[in-house]
C-alpha positions, 0 to 999 in steps of 0.5 A: 503493479502487483496484480500483473507481477503476481499473475492474478490479472492482465491489467495494470493497477492503474488501468484498474483505476487504482492509484499507485503506492510507490514511485514519483506519483504514488500516494506513499510519498503524499501520505507521508507529507500529512500530519498524523497517522496514515494507514493503507486500509484496502489492499488486495489479499496478493498485495506483498505490502501485507506481509510485515517482512516485505521490503516494500512494507519496510519502506512504508514504515521508514516513511511513517505510513502503516498498513493495517492488520486484518481485523485491526480496529482504528478509532477515529 
């Protein structure tokens, strides 16, 4: 729950209607099960996943899920 742990909010991400990325009900494992390329594209700037050196970012890469970089162009 990055908003609380970063000190930038008083509500959890779930309370704000955001889906969790990690954990048993998280979207990361669901996305990893899909065929094709999967990316997270809309993360708060305080989210540690934006840092390629962060442990959670590394865990996503191991699952085959990417975090889109700022300014990245994606052809559909």
